[in-house]
N, C-alpha and C positions, 0 to 999 in steps of 0.2 A: 386381576389382583384381589379384588374384593371377594371373589369366590374362594380364593386361597385362605383369606383371613376368617371366613365364616366359621370354620370349626373352632378356631381360637375363641371366638365370641361365645359359642356354645359352652366351651370349657369354662369361660369366665362366669357365665350365668350359673352353671352347675356348682362352681366353687362358692359363689355368693350364697346360693341356696343352702349349701352345707356349712357355710361360714367357716371354712377351713382353707385359707390361702396356703400355698406352698411356702414354707419358711426357708429362706436362704441364709447364707453366712454373712457375717460382717466383713466386708471386703478389705477394709484397712487393717493392717496387722500391727497397729500401734495404739497405745492408750492416749487419751487426751491429756494434755498438760495444762493446768490452770495457772494463769498469770494475773493476779490482781493488779500488779504493777508490771509494766513492760520496760525493761532496760532500754534506754536510748529513744524512748517515745514520750513526748510531752503531750499531755491532754489539757485542753482548755475549753470552756464553754464559749462557743462562738455566737450563738443566738439562743434565746430562751423564750419561754411562755408561748410556745406553739400548741396547736390542738390536733392531736393524732396526725402528725406529718407522715405521709405515706411514700412520697417520692421526692427526692432532691436532685436537681440538675442545674448546671451552670450554663449561662449563655456565653457566647464568644467574648462579649465585652466585660465579663466578670460578674455580672449580676447573677444572683441565685434565685431560682424559683422553687417553691415548696408547695406541692399538692397536699392539701389537708383532707382527710377522709370526710369531714363535715361538708365539703362541697365548694371550697374556695381555694384559690392560689394566692400565696403571698410572695412578694419580691423583696430580696435583700440587695440593695444597690451595691455595686462594686465599691470596695473601700469602706463600707459601713457595716454596722451590726444590727441595725434596727429594721424590723420588718414593716413593709408597706402593703396595703391592699393592692392587688393586681387584677384579679378576675374572679367573679362569682359564677360558677357553672350553672347555666339555666337547666332546670329539670333534674339536677342531681339528687338522688335519694340516698339518705344515710340510714341504714337499718342494720344493726349488729355489725358484721364485718363488711357489709356492702357500703359503697359510697364512692367518692372520688379516689381513685387509686393510682394507676400508672400515669407517668408523664415522660415524654420523650422529645428531644430536640432533633429536628430534621438535620441530616448530615450536611445539607446545603443551606443551612439556616441563614447564613450571611447574605445569600442572594434571594431567598424566598420568604424569610421570617415566619416559617411554619413551626408550630408546636403541636404535639399530639397528646391527648389525654384519654383515659378510659374511666368511665363512671357508670354506676348503676342508675337505672331510671324505671319508672312504671309506665307501661303503654296504656292505650285506651281501654284495654280489658283488665287493667289493674294488675297485670303480670309483671313481676320483677325481672328485668333483663339488664344487660350491660351493652354499652356502645363505645366505639372509638370515634372521637371527633377531632377535627383539626382547627386550631386557633391561628389567627394571624397576629403576630406581635406588633404592637404600636408604641414602643418606648416604655411608658409607665403603666401600660395596660394592654389588653388584647381584645379582639373581636372574634366571634364565632365565624368560621369560614365554611366548613363543610363536614357533614357526617360521612365518615370513612367506612365504618362497618357498624351495623346495628343488629339487634335481635340476637346478641350473643347470650347463651344460657347463663343465668345467674341464680343466686339463692342468697339468703341472708348470711349464710356461712358457706365455706368451701367453694368460693367463686373465683379464686385466682386474682387476676387484676394487673399483673405486670406487663408492660409493653417496652420494647426497645428496638432500635434500628441495629441490624447486624452489619458486618463489614461488607456484605453484598448490597447494601443500600435498601434492603427490604425490611418491613416492619413485622416483628414477632410479637405474638399476643399469647399470654398464659391464661388458661381457664381452669376451673375446678370441677369436682364431680357432683356438686349440688346435693351431697349426701345420698347419691344413687351410684354406688361404686361400679356397677356393671356397665355404665355408660362409657367408661374409660376404654373398653375394648370394642366399642362400636365406632368404626371410622366414619360412619355417616352422621354422627352426632358431634357437635362442637364442644361438648363438655369434656373436661379432663384431657385437654389436648394442648399442644403448642401449635398455634396457627401462624401462617406466613402469608402476607399480602404486600402489594405495592403501596407506595405512598398515596395513591389515589383510590385504594380499596379494591383493586383488581387482583385476580388470582394469577400468580406467576406461572409461566408456561412449564417450568421445570419442577413444580410442586409434585410430590410423589403420587398423589391420588387425583385422578382426572376430575377437573372442574371442582376441586375442593381446596379450601384454605388450610387443611390439615397437613402439618409438617411431620409431627410425631405423635404417638398416642400411648395409652397405658400409664398416663400420669395420674396423680391424685389431685393435689392442689398446687398448681405452679405459682411460685412466689418470687423468683429471681432469675435473671439472665446474665451471662458474662461470656465474652469471647477472649481467648488468650491472644494478645496482640502479636506474640511471637510465632504462633502456629495457625491461628484462626480456629482452633478447637472451640466448640460450643458447649457451654455448661448451663444447667438449670438447677434451681433448688426447689424442693417441694415438701409439703407436710405429710407425715405419715399418719396411720390410722389412730383413732382415739380409743378404740376398744368398744365403740358403740355396738348395739345389738346387730345393726345391719352389716358391721364390719367384722363380726366374730370376736374372738378373745385376743386377737393380735393388737398390741399397742406400740406406740412410738414408731421406730423405723423411719424417721425423717431422713431425706435423701439429698445427696449431691450427685447429679448425673452428668456424664458426658453424652450429649444428645446426638443421636444418629437420625439422619433423614429417613423417614418411613419406619423408624425404629419403634418396636413395641417395648415400652419400659415396664411392663409387667402388672401394674395395678389393675384389678384386685386379685389376679390369678396367683401372682407370686409377690412376696415382699423380701427384701434383702437381695443377696447375690447367690442364687442357686446354681449358676453356671449352666443354664439350659439354653440351647442354641436359638430357641424361638424368642427369647427375651434379652433385652439389654441390661446387664447388671449395673447397678450404681457403683460409683467410685468410693462413696462413703455413706454409711448409715449410722444411726445411733439407736440402740435397742434397749437401753437401761432407764432412760428418762427422756422427757420431751425436750427437744432442741428447737423446734420449728424454725428452720432457716428462712430468711427473706431475701432482701436485696443483696447484691454481691458485685464485686469487681475484681479484676486482676490488677495487681500493683507490685512492681518490682519483681515480677516473675511468679508471685504466689497469689492464691485466690483468697480474698477476704469476704466473709459472709456475715451479715447481720443476723443475730439469733434472737428471737422473741422470747419464748419461754425459757431458753437457756441463759438469757441475760448476759450475752457476751458478744464480742466480735471474734469470730472464728477465723484463724489463719490455717489454710491448708497448703502444705508443701508437697509438690508432686515430683515423682520420677518421670519426667516427660519422655524419656527414651524407652520407658517400659509402659507405654500406653497410659500415662498419667496415674500410675499406682501411687497411692497416698503414702508419703514417707513420714509425715509429721502432722499432728493436729494440735493447735494451741487455742485455748480459750482465753482471750484477753479480757481484762477488767472483771474477771469472775474468779471466785475462790472455791466454788462448789457448784454442782448442777443446780440451775435455777436460782443462783445467788450471786448477783453481780453488783458492782459498785454503782453503775448508772441505770440499772434496770433493763427493761426490754429494749431491743434495738431492731429497727425496721429497715433502714436503707444505708448504704455506704457508696460513696462515689469519690472520684478524684477531682479536686478543685483546680482552678487555673494557676494556682501557686505551686502545684505539684504535691500538695498535702492531701491526706484522706479526711473526709467529712462524713460523720456518722449521725443518723437521727435516732433519738429514743422514741419509744412508743408506750409510755406509761399512762397517758390520759385516755387510753382506749377501754378502761374499766377492768383490765386483767392484771393489774399490778399495783403495788403501793405507789402513790404519786409523790415524787420528790418535790422540794420547793422549786418553783419556777419551771416545772415541766410543762410541755416537752421541750427538749433541747436539741441543738445541733452541736456536736462535739468536733473540734478541730484537732487532728493528730499530726504533730510535727515530728519528723524523724531526724534525730540528731546525727 
């Protein structure tokens, strides 16, 4: 299998050297609709004064945990709105985009009390890396239980960081390209990949590449995961190129992908949807302005995606009988590209009350800070 992929890796290197990726089409055939106010949706500030909240998840008892990129986790007890100190991550390093990032609750939490986090750290050689560790929940706090996977490639930017348990009970990990795009096509390197491991850090026997945690490749900077509960279809969000010298003149092209096992999702050989059999076309891209999509979840049949630079909560409506062709794109709480009511948005999840909860990300230095930022917004559907 690796021998078959080797020519594609050579193509990737050649394209990077020429700085001319193949440009594909915008796959969705509909224009974005901007909705500063959304009929039938009530928005209220649920919690405020957070610091770069990266992941928001709810425990079975209704408590909310918020992983902040600065290296600490806060808890919002069920029925309350005040944050409490929960856990300071030992060894977590916060540098630019690196820090404490993903947080995932084990599917069998009620029996094992396991919580998983992903964070950046520096090893004894002072190299910046990421690791996934397991915590054991103990009521109002947690203790470090086990390192699940370490020495994951990292960088101050472009490092990914999202983790989530899939419906198969396995842990999925998103990584970035470390500003070295060609790594995305090297299946022997963990950068720019979606990884899949067991809850103990072992490699599942049905992973597509032998003795490898790599599940899919050709990604750029993986930022979100979601599975459609109706079909089990797996989606990810990722950031497109910035137009830096190493990436050529191509800009934007942030993506929503329907992930395929062993699939080559194209970066940096192709961007957009060229319809080439060797690559998996995205379901949606944006090529006119930066959208950077982040955390996401399916809710009432549609996919909701937190957008950073786009300053919106994006709703994607699919034609599921036509392989998830995008029928509608709405940008909630935004009145123009990169101009939103609440600023940057990082994560979205479903609360135990059945409502959507969205975190802002304005204290990360990349947007104007609103009063009492950052916030968790509660969306109630009337």
